[in-house]
FIRORO-819599 format. One record per residue: x, y, z of N, C-alpha, C, O in turn. Coordinates in steps of 0.02 Angstrom, whole numbers, padded with zeros to 5 digits, always signed. Layout:
<sites>
XYZXYZXYZXYZ ...
</sites>
This chain:
<sites>
-07116+00481+01970-07168+00405+01934-07143+00348+01961-07085+00335+01980 -07191+00314+01962-07183+00253+01984-07140+00200+01954-07165+00179+01902 -07094+00177+01967-07054+00130+01937-07078+00057+01900-07047+00019+01864 -07147+00056+01925-07177-00013+01912-07219+00017+01858-07239-00025+01817 -07239+00082+01846-07299+00107+01792-07260+00119+01726-07203+00142+01720 -07307+00098+01673-07278+00122+01607-07263+00203+01602-07285+00249+01637 -07223+00205+01553-07196+00274+01543-07274+00310+01499-07297+00285+01447 -07298+00357+01527-07347+00389+01483-07325+00431+01432-07307+00487+01450 -07323+00414+01363-07301+00456+01319-07341+00481+01280-07399+00461+01284 -07324+00533+01230-07362+00573+01187-07317+00602+01123-07273+00645+01123 -07337+00570+01079-07302+00593+01004-07338+00677+00974-07397+00687+00958 -07301+00711+00973-07318+00775+00931-07286+00754+00862-07229+00732+00853 -07342+00766+00805-07320+00759+00734-07326+00705+00723-07285+00664+00747 -07392+00679+00673-07401+00598+00641-07395+00594+00573-07435+00562+00538 -07336+00631+00546-07316+00613+00490-07304+00526+00462-07331+00474+00482 -07255+00537+00413-07223+00467+00414-07175+00440+00449-07175+00379+00459 -07125+00481+00476-07097+00436+00523-07141+00423+00597-07115+00384+00637 -07190+00445+00610-07223+00420+00668-07258+00361+00647-07257+00308+00678 -07296+00374+00582-07319+00307+00563-07289+00249+00563-07320+00198+00578 -07227+00248+00547-07191+00196+00517-07138+00179+00577-07116+00122+00588 -07127+00216+00601-07079+00204+00669-07109+00197+00740-07122+00148+00775 -07118+00277+00750-07136+00289+00847-07182+00259+00867-07180+00220+00914 -07255+00278+00820-07313+00238+00858-07315+00176+00870-07328+00148+00923 -07296+00146+00795-07309+00074+00803-07255+00043+00860-07270+00005+00906 -07195+00067+00845-07144+00034+00901-07176+00022+00968-07191-00033+00992 -07187+00110+01007-07205+00118+01065-07262+00083+01085-07263+00061+01142 -07320+00073+01041-07390+00038+01048-07355-00028+01078-07374-00038+01135 -07314-00069+01055-07312-00132+01047-07273-00147+01112-07260-00205+01128 -07250-00088+01153-07210-00102+01221-07244-00104+01284-07280-00055+01294 -07241-00148+01328-07266-00148+01390-07247-00095+01447-07275-00089+01501 -07195-00058+01424-07176-00018+01473-07183+00055+01459-07159+00099+01494 -07218+00063+01401-07235+00112+01377-07320+00128+01373-07350+00076+01360 -07362+00182+01380-07412+00185+01382-07422+00245+01324-07399+00299+01342 -07446+00244+01271-07451+00292+01224-07515+00317+01225-07555+00299+01182 -07534+00361+01274-07590+00407+01279-07600+00463+01248-07649+00492+01271 -07563+00501+01188-07580+00569+01163-07550+00568+01115-07492+00548+01116 -07581+00589+01054-07565+00603+00988-07587+00678+00981-07636+00694+01015 -07550+00739+00933-07555+00789+00922-07539+00793+00848-07496+00754+00828 -07563+00827+00811-07544+00842+00731-07594+00928+00718-07648+00949+00739 -07555+00948+00685-07591+01011+00646-07651+00980+00614-07696+01022+00610 -07665+00931+00594-07707+00910+00559-07732+00861+00593-07701+00808+00587 -07795+00861+00638-07828+00830+00682-07851+00751+00657-07853+00698+00688 -07869+00769+00579-07902+00709+00559-07857+00645+00551-07876+00588+00564 -07770+00668+00517-07718+00623+00536-07717+00607+00596-07734+00549+00605 -07705+00633+00639-07696+00609+00708-07753+00564+00746-07745+00526+00793 -07807+00578+00714-07873+00523+00737-07855+00477+00720-07833+00437+00762 -07854+00458+00634-07868+00401+00608-07787+00374+00637-07789+00313+00643 -07732+00396+00653-07688+00348+00697-07686+00327+00747-07652+00279+00766 -07742+00379+00792-07760+00359+00862-07805+00287+00853-07785+00233+00876 -07856+00294+00824-07894+00235+00807-07851+00166+00792-07852+00115+00826 -07811+00181+00725-07787+00131+00723-07743+00085+00776-07744+00023+00774 -07706+00123+00819-07663+00107+00870-07694+00104+00949-07667+00089+01003 -07751+00120+00935-07795+00127+01009-07761+00187+01065-07756+00177+01125 -07742+00244+01032-07725+00288+01090-07772+00336+01114-07803+00373+01076 -07775+00336+01158-07859+00387+01184-07873+00446+01165-07929+00468+01154 -07799+00490+01160-07820+00558+01175-07788+00577+01104-07740+00548+01079 -07827+00636+01073-07788+00676+01024-07806+00761+01048-07858+00794+01051 -07747+00773+01058-07739+00848+01069-07708+00887+01021-07691+00870+00964 -07702+00955+01057-07672+01008+01009-07595+00994+01026-07585+00951+01069 -07552+01018+01005-07473+01020+01022-07469+01041+01086-07454+00995+01124 -07478+01104+01117-07464+01135+01182-07494+01092+01216-07454+01068+01257 -07556+01065+01221-07588+01034+01278-07562+00989+01282-07553+00973+01341 -07529+00932+01225-07492+00889+01254-07437+00895+01289-07422+00868+01343 -07410+00931+01257-07324+00960+01300-07349+00964+01375-07324+00932+01422 -07400+01008+01379-07416+01037+01453-07467+00988+01507-07490+01010+01559 -07476+00927+01485-07523+00881+01501-07485+00846+01570-07430+00818+01568 -07520+00854+01621-07495+00835+01683-07482+00753+01681-07434+00724+01707 -07535+00724+01643-07520+00650+01639-07473+00627+01564-07489+00577+01530 -07440+00654+01554-07411+00627+01490-07316+00645+01540-07298+00697+01568 -07284+00587+01534-07209+00587+01560-07158+00599+01516-07102+00615+01536 -07177+00591+01437-07124+00587+01400-07148+00617+01331-07208+00612+01320 -07108+00647+01282-07145+00674+01220-07105+00665+01156-07046+00680+01159 -07123+00648+01114-07098+00640+01054-07094+00694+00997-07152+00711+00985 -07056+00723+00963-07078+00782+00936-07054+00768+00854-06997+00774+00831 -07108+00752+00823-07100+00746+00745-07131+00804+00708-07172+00795+00663 -07110+00866+00728-07129+00915+00686-07102+00942+00634-07060+00905+00607 -07112+00994+00608-07085+01031+00537-07028+01060+00600-07033+01063+00661 -06963+01081+00546-06909+01076+00579-06891+01146+00637-06852+01148+00684 -06943+01204+00605-06921+01269+00646-06962+01251+00709-06952+01291+00755 -07006+01200+00723-07014+01209+00794-07002+01180+00863-07017+01190+00922 -06956+01125+00813-06914+01092+00874-06887+01117+00938-06890+01092+00995 -06862+01169+00917-06827+01212+00968-06866+01216+01023-06856+01185+01075 -06923+01266+01009-06973+01305+01061-07020+01250+01090-07036+01249+01150 -07041+01206+01046-07062+01129+01090-07025+01093+01130-07048+01067+01180 -06961+01088+01111-06938+01042+01146-06913+01071+01221-06904+01037+01271 -06906+01139+01214-06880+01171+01271-06943+01187+01333-06941+01190+01395 -07012+01199+01270-07071+01196+01315-07087+01127+01360-07120+01122+01412 -07053+01078+01322-07088+01007+01351-07037+01002+01412-07054+00988+01469 -06991+01011+01397-06944+00989+01463-06945+01046+01516-06929+01033+01574 -06964+01104+01497-06983+01153+01553-07047+01139+01587-07063+01166+01639 -07089+01086+01549-07147+01047+01596-07123+00989+01630-07160+00952+01663 -07053+00981+01620-07055+00915+01663-07043+00853+01607-07016+00802+01630 -07057+00853+01553-07048+00820+01522-07001+00764+01499-06951+00799+01507 -06980+00715+01480-06930+00679+01454-06933+00697+01357-06988+00692+01329 -06897+00709+01334-06882+00719+01251-06866+00689+01212-06813+00662+01227 -06888+00670+01147-06852+00645+01086-06859+00690+01043-06910+00725+01045 -06814+00699+00997-06851+00770+00957-06805+00737+00890-06744+00729+00887 -06859+00720+00836-06822+00722+00771-06765+00782+00746-06761+00842+00754 -06730+00736+00716-06661+00777+00691-06692+00833+00648-06740+00818+00612 -06662+00914+00649-06617+00934+00685-06644+00951+00768-06704+00953+00781 -06603+00960+00807-06613+00975+00873-06643+01039+00882-06685+01054+00925 -06610+01089+00822-06646+01156+00813-06614+01179+00755-06559+01156+00740 -06636+01215+00727-06602+01269+00657-06545+01282+00647-06509+01278+00597 -06533+01312+00731-06455+01324+00737-06412+01316+00786-06436+01287+00834 -06352+01332+00792-06308+01309+00847-06349+01334+00907-06375+01296+00947 -06352+01409+00913-06377+01436+00969-06439+01394+01005-06440+01371+01062 -06493+01392+00951-06555+01360+00975-06537+01275+00997-06579+01254+01037 -06493+01235+00981-06490+01160+01016-06443+01179+01074-06435+01133+01114 -06419+01220+01083-06373+01255+01156-06437+01258+01203-06447+01223+01253 -06477+01307+01178-06547+01336+01228-06579+01259+01245-06598+01248+01303 -06582+01218+01205-06625+01153+01226-06586+01108+01254-06623+01072+01288 -06531+01089+01258-06463+01050+01303-06477+01084+01376-06494+01048+01424 -06471+01145+01382-06466+01190+01438-06533+01184+01466-06538+01181+01527 -06583+01180+01432-06653+01156+01465-06646+01088+01489-06651+01078+01549 -06638+01052+01460-06630+00980+01480-06585+00970+01536-06591+00926+01578 -06538+01015+01533-06477+00998+01601-06507+01026+01673-06494+01006+01730 -06549+01078+01651-06593+01123+01704-06629+01059+01747-06617+01034+01802 -06686+01044+01686-06735+01013+01714-06726+00935+01742-06772+00901+01764 -06649+00913+01735-06624+00847+01734-06663+00794+01715-06677+00746+01751 -06686+00807+01644-06726+00761+01607-06692+00715+01552-06631+00722+01551 -06716+00674+01511-06678+00629+01456-06703+00677+01402-06757+00705+01395 -06637+00678+01360-06648+00750+01294-06609+00689+01240-06549+00678+01249 -06634+00663+01204-06618+00630+01132-06636+00655+01067-06692+00679+01060 -06594+00653+01017-06626+00655+00958-06617+00606+00918-06574+00564+00930 -06663+00602+00849-06674+00548+00810-06608+00551+00774-06590+00595+00735 -06574+00500+00792-06510+00492+00715-06496+00415+00738-06451+00402+00779 -06534+00371+00711-06545+00302+00722-06477+00267+00692-06462+00211+00714 -06437+00300+00642-06377+00275+00619-06333+00247+00663-06292+00205+00644 -06340+00276+00744-06297+00274+00788-06293+00206+00828-06251+00186+00868 -06365+00169+00796-06397+00102+00837-06382+00054+00789-06396-00005+00800 -06351+00076+00728-06340+00017+00685-06276-00023+00701-06225+00012+00695 -06264-00093+00720-06227-00122+00739-06150-00107+00702-06098-00096+00733 -06159-00110+00623-06104-00096+00584-06080-00020+00593-06025+00001+00574 -06122+00011+00619-06097+00098+00620-06052+00097+00703-05997+00122+00713 -06083+00072+00740-06054+00067+00812-05984+00007+00795-05942+00005+00840 -05976-00024+00752-05918-00072+00749-05864-00026+00710-05804-00040+00716 -05880+00015+00679-05837+00049+00630-05796+00096+00680-05735+00102+00688 -05867+00137+00721-05828+00189+00775-05774+00157+00824-05720+00181+00839 -05803+00090+00849-05760+00059+00883-05674+00040+00858-05625+00042+00895 -05675+00028+00808-05615+00027+00749-05573+00087+00752-05512+00085+00763 -05611+00147+00741-05582+00202+00739-05549+00243+00811-05499+00277+00817 -05607+00221+00866-05587+00229+00927-05515+00200+00975-05485+00217+01026 -05511+00139+00915-05462+00094+00955-05395+00104+00936-05349+00077+00967 -05385+00153+00873-05351+00173+00830-05314+00102+00786-05254+00089+00776 -05369+00068+00770-05329+00009+00742-05333+00029+00664-05293-00001+00628 -05374+00073+00635-05350+00100+00567-05301+00162+00568-05301+00203+00521 -05262+00168+00617-05216+00226+00635-05244+00293+00644-05295+00303+00676 -05209+00340+00615-05216+00408+00614-05279+00424+00550-05267+00406+00492 -05333+00451+00564-05377+00443+00519-05364+00535+00477-05361+00589+00506 -05359+00519+00402-05341+00579+00379-05397+00587+00335-05384+00635+00298 -05471+00554+00317-05502+00575+00273-05574+00533+00291-05564+00475+00311 -05634+00550+00287-05708+00513+00294-05754+00554+00240-05756+00614+00230 -05791+00503+00209-05821+00533+00160-05887+00497+00160-05892+00436+00164 -05932+00535+00156-06001+00505+00159-06052+00533+00099-06034+00576+00059 -06102+00508+00098-06146+00530+00048-06222+00482+00070-06227+00429+00102 -06264+00516+00045-06350+00488+00074-06394+00523+00002-06405+00583-00002 -06413+00477-00046-06443+00503-00108-06509+00455-00090-06505+00396-00072 -06570+00490-00098-06634+00460-00087-06657+00480-00171-06633+00521-00210 -06711+00434-00178-06742+00428-00249-06791+00489-00254-06822+00508-00204 -06799+00522-00321-06840+00565-00341-06917+00555-00322-06950+00511-00351 -06946+00599-00269-07022+00578-00250-07052+00652-00221-07069+00665-00164 -07051+00684-00266-07090+00750-00253-07152+00756-00237-07168+00809-00210 -07199+00707-00249-07264+00706-00227-07274+00670-00159-07331+00668-00137 -07225+00641-00124-07227+00616-00075-07187+00648-00005-07175+00625+00051 -07171+00724-00046-07138+00764+00019-07177+00813+00032-07207+00850-00006 -07175+00812+00099-07224+00880+00145-07199+00932+00108-07146+00936+00076 -07244+00970+00116-07254+01050+00084-07197+01082+00127-07149+01098+00092 -07193+01091+00179-07157+01136+00233-07090+01119+00213-07049+01164+00222 -07067+01062+00185-06989+01062+00166-06970+01089+00106-06917+01075+00079 -07018+01135+00081-06989+01171+00020-06996+01247+00045-06989+01293+00005 -07008+01259+00110-07010+01330+00148-06959+01325+00181-06959+01280+00223 -06902+01364+00173-06839+01386+00200-06828+01395+00275-06787+01375+00316 -06897+01446+00277-06910+01474+00350-06946+01424+00389-06970+01449+00440 -06957+01365+00381-06979+01318+00420-06937+01257+00411-06934+01219+00459 -06907+01243+00360-06860+01171+00356-06793+01174+00371-06757+01126+00383 -06772+01258+00370-06699+01271+00367-06660+01285+00306-06624+01332+00291 -06679+01231+00273-06651+01219+00205-06669+01162+00161-06725+01137+00162 -06622+01142+00121-06661+01070+00084-06622+01016+00090-06605+00997+00146 -06606+00990+00047-06558+00926+00056-06503+00925+00107-06505+00880+00149 -06447+00977+00110-06416+00979+00154-06439+00989+00230-06402+00975+00277 -06503+01014+00236-06521+01009+00300-06561+00943+00308-06551+00915+00362 -06603+00912+00266-06625+00873+00270-06594+00800+00275-06611+00767+00324 -06543+00770+00222-06502+00719+00232-06436+00736+00267-06412+00700+00312 -06412+00785+00247-06356+00809+00265-06330+00805+00350-06276+00783+00372 -06381+00831+00384-06360+00836+00454-06361+00748+00494-06330+00728+00543 -06400+00716+00456-06403+00624+00491-06329+00610+00455-06284+00590+00492 -06317+00619+00391-06250+00604+00347-06197+00636+00380-06151+00596+00384 -06185+00683+00403-06121+00729+00425-06127+00697+00509-06076+00688+00542 -06178+00687+00528-06177+00657+00602-06151+00589+00625-06120+00576+00676 -06174+00540+00566-06141+00489+00554-06068+00479+00537-06041+00429+00560 -06027+00522+00496-05965+00523+00474-05913+00544+00545-05860+00519+00563 -05958+00602+00577-05922+00635+00627-05930+00598+00700-05893+00607+00747 -05970+00568+00699-05989+00520+00765-05935+00476+00748-05885+00477+00784 -05938+00433+00692-05897+00387+00688-05826+00402+00691-05795+00349+00695 -05779+00467+00688-05717+00491+00690-05710+00523+00765-05657+00549+00782 -05765+00520+00806-05746+00560+00865-05758+00632+00850-05712+00669+00867 -05809+00659+00822-05826+00715+00812-05766+00771+00834-05764+00803+00887 -05722+00773+00779-05667+00805+00780-05688+00899+00777-05734+00924+00745 -05639+00934+00820-05653+01011+00798-05633+01024+00721-05585+01001+00690 -05684+01070+00697-05677+01076+00613-05635+01158+00603-05633+01198+00649 -05616+01166+00558-05580+01211+00540-05611+01263+00491-05619+01322+00507 -05628+01238+00432-05660+01284+00384-05703+01228+00342-05696+01167+00350 -05746+01257+00299-05789+01223+00254-05805+01253+00186-05801+01314+00180 -05820+01220+00142-05834+01238+00076-05897+01210+00065-05912+01169+00108 -05948+01221+00011-05999+01195-00012-06029+01220-00063-06042+01280-00058 -06049+01190-00122-06097+01193-00169-06169+01160-00174-06180+01101-00159 -06211+01202-00195-06292+01183-00177-06309+01175-00247-06307+01221-00288 -06328+01114-00260-06357+01094-00314-06424+01142-00355-06424+01201-00338 -06466+01126-00395-06527+01133-00429-06567+01145-00365-06550+01122-00310 -06625+01187-00377-06684+01209-00323-06741+01166-00354-06758+01157-00412 -06765+01141-00291-06839+01120-00287-06892+01187-00243-06888+01195-00182 -06929+01221-00279-06942+01289-00258-06888+01335-00225-06850+01371-00257 -06889+01331-00165-06848+01386-00133-06776+01337-00108-06720+01362-00103 -06789+01276-00096-06730+01243-00064-06690+01208-00108-06707+01203-00167 -06638+01181-00086-06596+01150-00151-06607+01071-00145-06609+01051-00087 -06613+01027-00192-06609+00974-00193-06539+00919-00190-06542+00858-00187 -06474+00963-00193-06415+00932-00196-06377+00972-00146-06395+01026-00124 -06318+00940-00129-06266+00986-00083-06219+00955-00103-06242+00905-00129 -06157+00955-00107-06065+00940-00111-06043+00985-00061-06052+01046-00066 -06008+00953-00003-05973+00982+00053-05898+00955+00067-05884+00896+00066 -05858+00999+00080-05798+00988+00088-05769+01011+00144-05758+01071+00141 -05748+00979+00211-05730+01022+00274-05663+00997+00295-05648+00940+00276 -05617+01035+00337-05558+01009+00359-05561+01018+00433-05579+01071+00458 -05542+00962+00470-05536+00980+00553-05479+01018+00558-05443+01037+00512 -05471+01030+00621-05416+01068+00656-05343+01036+00651-05287+01062+00656 -05366+00961+00638-05293+00902+00644-05267+00891+00580-05220+00852+00571 -05312+00945+00502-05311+00934+00450-05343+00861+00427-05343+00852+00366 -05365+00818+00461-05413+00777+00406-05471+00794+00360-05510+00839+00376 -05477+00767+00315-05542+00787+00285-05599+00753+00273-05608+00693+00267 -05646+00805+00268-05730+00767+00263-05747+00785+00216-05734+00844+00201 -05782+00747+00173-05825+00764+00113-05890+00742+00115-05906+00687+00135 -05925+00780+00096-06006+00732+00086-06049+00762+00019-06038+00817-00006 -06095+00716-00002-06136+00720-00049-06202+00693-00038-06213+00635-00019 -06254+00748-00052-06320+00723-00031-06365+00749-00077-06353+00806-00094 -06423+00716-00106-06474+00728-00152-06540+00709-00137-06545+00654-00109 -06592+00739-00149-06664+00685-00137-06688+00702-00200-06745+00726-00199 -06658+00695-00266-06669+00689-00315-06623+00634-00362-06596+00648-00416 -06622+00576-00334-06581+00520-00384-06615+00486-00416-06658+00457-00384 -06613+00478-00472-06656+00447-00504-06610+00356-00507-06557+00351-00538 -06636+00305-00476-06593+00260-00476-06661+00204-00450-06716+00231-00450 -06661+00144-00433-06688+00093-00429-06694+00110-00348-06746+00109-00315 -06644+00123-00332-06652+00116-00242-06623+00178-00206-06592+00218-00241 -06630+00191-00142-06577+00264-00128-06512+00224-00100-06514+00163-00096 -06464+00256-00083-06389+00256-00090-06359+00291-00046-06358+00352-00053 -06322+00257+00016-06281+00281+00052-06217+00259+00085-06220+00200+00104 -06169+00284+00096-06116+00248+00124-06087+00304+00179-06106+00360+00194 -06043+00269+00196-05981+00306+00228-05916+00274+00235-05914+00214+00248 -05865+00307+00228-05791+00288+00232-05738+00319+00276-05734+00377+00295 -05704+00274+00287-05670+00317+00351-05593+00288+00309-05592+00233+00282 -05542+00326+00310-05492+00305+00279-05417+00321+00334-05408+00380+00349 -05374+00278+00358-05333+00292+00408-05259+00287+00384-05246+00270+00326 -05220+00299+00423-05142+00278+00390-05131+00197+00392-05094+00168+00352 -05163+00169+00434-05148+00102+00435-05207+00059+00425-05198+00000+00442 -05265+00075+00400-05313+00037+00378-05383+00086+00341-05374+00146+00328 -05428+00063+00331-05507+00083+00294-05552+00045+00314-05558-00016+00314 -05594+00099+00338-05673+00061+00353-05733+00085+00312-05743+00146+00310 -05774+00045+00279-05838+00063+00262-05887+00032+00269-05888-00021+00301 -05952+00066+00233-06012+00028+00255-06049+00065+00202-06023+00107+00166 -06118+00043+00199-06137-00030+00206-06109-00068+00138-06098-00035+00086 -06098-00133+00142-06101-00167+00200-06035-00158+00249-05990-00123+00226 -06028-00179+00300-05984-00132+00350-05911-00193+00308-05913-00254+00297 -05869-00155+00299-05791-00183+00276-05731-00142+00295-05724-00081+00286 -05684-00190+00326-05629-00170+00370-05585-00188+00353-05586-00249+00343 -05515-00150+00335-05468-00186+00302-05414-00155+00340-05422-00094+00345 -05345-00185+00379-05283-00157+00405-05252-00174+00387-05264-00232+00369 -05176-00145+00371-05103-00152+00363-05083-00211+00403-05095-00205+00463 -05053-00274+00382-05032-00322+00414-04975-00359+00372-04993-00398+00328 -04909-00349+00386-04867-00400+00355-04845-00347+00287-04814-00381+00246 -04851-00293+00271-04852-00269+00207-04923-00275+00172-04928-00244+00119 -04969-00304+00190-05033-00293+00147-05104-00299+00177-05121-00335+00223 -05140-00260+00143-05213-00267+00190-05238-00322+00191-05239-00362+00144 -05270-00330+00269-05291-00393+00294-05363-00388+00293-05374-00329+00307 -05408-00412+00285-05485-00409+00309-05508-00433+00389-05507-00486+00420 -05526-00375+00400-05544-00380+00488-05606-00364+00509-05622-00337+00561 -05648-00388+00452-05728-00354+00466-05750-00403+00503-05743-00460+00482 -05783-00390+00571-05823-00443+00596-05874-00454+00577-05895-00415+00533 -05914-00504+00596-05979-00528+00578-06033-00492+00605-06027-00472+00663 -06085-00481+00575-06136-00425+00595-06192-00467+00626-06192-00528+00615 -06243-00438+00665-06303-00473+00695-06345-00455+00624-06330-00409+00585 -06392-00496+00617-06440-00473+00573-06509-00448+00627-06518-00467+00685 -06554-00396+00585-06615-00370+00633-06652-00432+00640-06651-00473+00595 -06688-00442+00699-06732-00501+00714-06795-00492+00672-06807-00437+00647 -06828-00534+00665-06900-00562+00636-06889-00530+00560-06942-00511+00535 -06840-00524+00525-06841-00506+00460-06839-00420+00460-06817-00397+00407 -06853-00384+00496-06845-00329+00509-06788-00273+00464-06727-00278+00474 -06809-00230+00423-06747-00187+00414-06709-00155+00437-06728-00125+00487 -06640-00145+00418-06601-00113+00463-06610-00039+00498-06586-00012+00547 -06662-00021+00444-06689+00070+00469-06723+00063+00526-06707+00088+00580 -06774+00028+00516-06829+00011+00580-06783-00030+00635-06789-00027+00696 -06749-00061+00607-06718-00104+00689-06676-00052+00735-06679-00045+00796 -06626-00011+00679-06589+00055+00722-06649+00095+00746-06633+00146+00776 -06709+00084+00740-06759+00164+00778-06780+00132+00824-06795+00158+00878 -06785+00057+00811-06817+00025+00882-06756+00010+00927-06771-00009+00984 -06692+00014+00915-06634+00012+00969-06627+00102+00994-06612+00122+01051 -06640+00137+00945-06638+00231+00992-06704+00211+01038-06690+00203+01097 -06762+00203+01024-06817+00194+01060-06801+00168+01122-06810+00203+01172 -06775+00108+01128-06772+00072+01182-06727+00113+01229-06735+00121+01290 -06671+00140+01184-06608+00174+01229-06658+00238+01277-06650+00242+01338 -06708+00286+01238-06736+00330+01263-06781+00305+01321-06789+00339+01372 -06812+00243+01312-06854+00229+01368-06810+00195+01447-06823+00200+01507 -06758+00162+01411-06724+00146+01474-06684+00206+01511-06675+00209+01572 -06660+00252+01464-06649+00311+01498-06680+00342+01539-06658+00372+01589 -06745+00337+01517-06806+00356+01563-06821+00335+01640-06824+00369+01691 -06831+00270+01628-06822+00229+01673-06759+00216+01724-06762+00191+01781 -06702+00238+01689-06648+00241+01730-06595+00190+01728-06540+00191+01754 -06628+00137+01685-06588+00068+01682-06503+00097+01649-06450+00071+01665 -06512+00154+01601-06456+00179+01576-06432+00254+01578-06472+00300+01570 -06395+00260+01585-06363+00320+01588-06365+00356+01520-06326+00330+01481 -06393+00398+01499-06400+00450+01409-06373+00500+01430-06395+00532+01477 -06306+00520+01388-06278+00588+01383-06328+00630+01345-06369+00607+01305 -06318+00698+01362-06359+00759+01323-06332+00760+01264-06273+00745+01264 -06362+00775+01197-06321+00772+01134-06269+00833+01132-06267+00866+01080 -06233+00849+01177-06183+00914+01172-06147+00942+01109-06121+00997+01097 -06157+00872+01063-06115+00864+00998-06166+00923+00948-06148+00954+00897 -06210+00924+00970-06269+00953+00908-06258+01011+00902-06265+01026+00842 -06234+01079+00950-06228+01134+00914-06158+01148+00868-06146+01201+00839 -06115+01087+00867-06054+01106+00830-06088+01055+00759-06054+01074+00711 -06123+01018+00740-06160+00991+00688-06189+01052+00658-06171+01068+00602 -06238+01092+00693-06288+01150+00656-06237+01209+00650-06247+01248+00604 -06173+01220+00700-06128+01261+00660-06089+01235+00599-06059+01271+00559 -06091+01177+00597-06044+01163+00530-06098+01188+00462-06079+01219+00413 -06170+01164+00477-06207+01163+00443-06236+01235+00406-06265+01243+00352 -06213+01285+00462-06255+01360+00444-06172+01377+00406-06167+01425+00367 -06123+01342+00419-06051+01378+00390-06047+01346+00331-06006+01367+00290 -06089+01291+00316-06082+01267+00237-06127+01303+00185-06115+01320+00128 -06196+01312+00232-06225+01375+00184-06206+01430+00187-06224+01470+00144 -06171+01444+00228-06137+01525+00211-06086+01537+00150-06077+01583+00111 -06055+01468+00163-05990+01454+00104-06013+01450+00027-05982+01470-00022 -06074+01421+00030-06121+01410-00031-06142+01480-00063-06128+01495-00122 -06177+01522-00020-06198+01588-00042-06155+01630-00060-06165+01676-00100 -06071+01609-00012-06013+01662-00039-05992+01644-00088-05972+01688-00128 -05987+01583-00104-05947+01549-00159-05886+01564-00152-05856+01590-00198 -05850+01547-00078-05793+01539-00057-05795+01496+00002-05848+01474+00025 -05722+01480+00033-05736+01429+00093-05735+01465+00152-05701+01517+00147 -05762+01456+00209-05792+01483+00266-05736+01451+00330-05721+01392+00338 -05717+01498+00362-05688+01469+00419-05737+01478+00483-05774+01521+00505 -05714+01404+00503-05781+01407+00582-05733+01425+00661-05762+01429+00715 
</sites>
């Protein structure tokens, strides 16, 4: 690919995340040419293509195999991610996959192996890793400024809006699960990434009431091989004014939590506030969209070779933990990993 030419990019799946994030952000970049869209609902794809002047609407396989497409963004139902990502990588495309990378640990490994073999950029849609406050908290942990981490707690609760949820999300064969798969993957990745993705030892989990055939809530507790405790609570049926999420890390010398970012460390026998000042998103943009903008920028720069992106090699461990949590919930007991 000519370094001076824009990256020719196609988006497969034109649901909410594509409409709100991927297509608008990529459409405004001068180093990206958004050349094609694909969706199982051609009318939806065509409507979005007219709005953002995307020249082609193809079916998914045509887009993935197209010679004039350099990179593919996959925003399709969960069960399609693995096969479509592998096909795109084998076709020589760089790939960004919305979470999860695959429904299983083995599937995630296959996608990573395909990217390794193809020598192409592979990223997963985890925008929280690009939020300044999350990065700052991770740096405090990595620098041992909170001492030895002995606990991490996370939660993501979204307001009840069943009319807006995609029908495929109620099908466990397609979605892979309910709230634990949908919200838990991101919330767990945030907590685990902040504390350095430690090896896990065991997990227990209780699932909440079901919406159709998938759970609307889940509560998880896991232990690392070093004895630290990780807890998580998620729900997509929160009755409240707004969505709520948080992460908290407890160490022997300090604690950190967000949002907002607050960091306290032991000093002279008393806690001292050492919270760094955080930048505000530009142009009044909300933190969610701004984090995605940073993620997509990293994807583009990785393709251009101006940054070196690492393959998401921790994703099999994340999916193994999710699978073990579902087994624990079904068995009604703790499960060893």
